[in-house]
N, C-alpha and C positions, 0 to 999 in steps of 0.2 A: 537467530536461526542456526541450527547445528549442522554438522557435516552430512548426516544421513537424510536431511530434508531435501525435498524436490520442489523447485519453483513451478507454479502453474501460471502466474502472471506477475509482472514487475512494472513498477512505475518509476522509470529512470529519470523522467523530467522533474520529479518531485524534489530531488536533491539539488537540482539546478535552479528551480523556481522558488524554493522555500529554504529557510534556515531551520533544520531539524534540531529541536532542543532535547527531545527525549523519545525513546521508542519503547513499545510494549507489544506483547502478543495477545491476540484475542481469538476466540473461537468464532465460527460462522454458522448460522442456521441455513442449511441448504436443502433443496429437494433432490431426489435421486438423479434426475436428468442433468441438473446443474453440476453434480459431482463428476459425472461422466465427461461433460464438456471440459471441466477444469483439468481432468486427467489428460486430455488431449492437448492442453495448453492453448486453447483458443480464446480465453477470456482477456478482457482489457479493463484496466483500472486507471487509465490515464486521466480521465476527468472525474474520478470518484472522490468522495469525501465522506466523513462521518458526521451525522447530525442527530442531536438529541430529540426524542419525541416520547412524551409520557414517562419520563424517568428512565428510559432505555436509550441505547445508542444504536443507530441504524447506518449501514453502509449504503449510500445513495449514489446512483448514477454509475454503478459498476456494470459493465456490459458482459454478460455471459450468454452467448448466442444460444438459440434453440438447438436441442439435440434431435436430429431428424428421425432417428429410430424410436424416439419416445412416443410417437404417434399422438394420441389425444391426451396423454399424461405429461405433456411438455410443460414449460414454464415461461413466464414473461422475461425477456432478456434484461430489462433495466429495472426490475422491481426492487424496492428497498429490502435489504437483508439484515436481519437482526444480528448484532454482535454480542458475543457471550464474554462477559468480564466479571471478575469478582466485584462486589459492592464497593470495596475500598478503591479499586482502580477506577470504577465508574465515577465515583464521587470526585476523584482527582481530575479526571478528564472533563467532567461537567463543569467543575470550578474553573478549569483552564479555558474552556470555551467562553465562559462569561467575561473573562478578561478580553480587552479589545485587541483585535488583530491576530488572534490565535485560532488555528484551524487544525482539525485532525485529518490527516491525509494517509491513505493506505499506501505503504511502500512496496509490499509484495503479498501475494497469496501463495501458500505452499502447503505441501502435505508433510506432516511430521513423521517420525519413525513408526507411530501407531496407525498411520494412514488417515489421520484426521486433517481436515482442511483448516488452516490457521491463517490469520491476517496479521501482518506486521504493521502496526499503526505508528505514525510519527506525529508528535506534537509540534506543529510548524508555525512559523511566522513568515510572512511574505518578504522576499528580498526586493530591494529597490534595484532599478536598472544599473546603477553604478556599482552596486555590490556584485551583481552578476558579472559585469565586465571585469571587475577586479579578480573574481574567482577564476574566470577564464584566463586572464593574464597569468595568474599564479600557476594554473594547471599547465599552460604552455611553457612557462619557464621551467617547471619541474621536468617536463618531458625533454626540453632542450638540454637541460643540465645533465640528465641521465644519458642522453645521446653523446654529449661531449665527453663524459667520464668513460663511456664504453669505447669511444674512439681512441682515447689516451692509453687504454689498456690497463 
């Protein structure tokens, strides 16, 4: 993600619960009312993941609430949304999914400088409980170390 981009939704727990091996950007097929909700920042991708279906990749379980002003032209909040990727990237991700223990997790949804909605996908493996504890200890130590260094001047 570049500096001109604007976040519409973030999945902060993903980096805590998964070990992110690789990231890539994908487009997202949206309806008009979904874009309006994303621009207000009301979407949630906390429980979302990408799933292959018929040679395509879909973002499943992402919650983009209904846009009240859309009236009868609204959308379903948790419908599967097609991800737009180059064939080479798609084949790489589909091959990774076939390996055991690999999941594709959305890390963020944002608007690029052209105003297009993009999804940052992470190729992730689940962390064990001990790994999470160790990561938390390391984070706490880095924070304490920085505090000590600031105090010394």
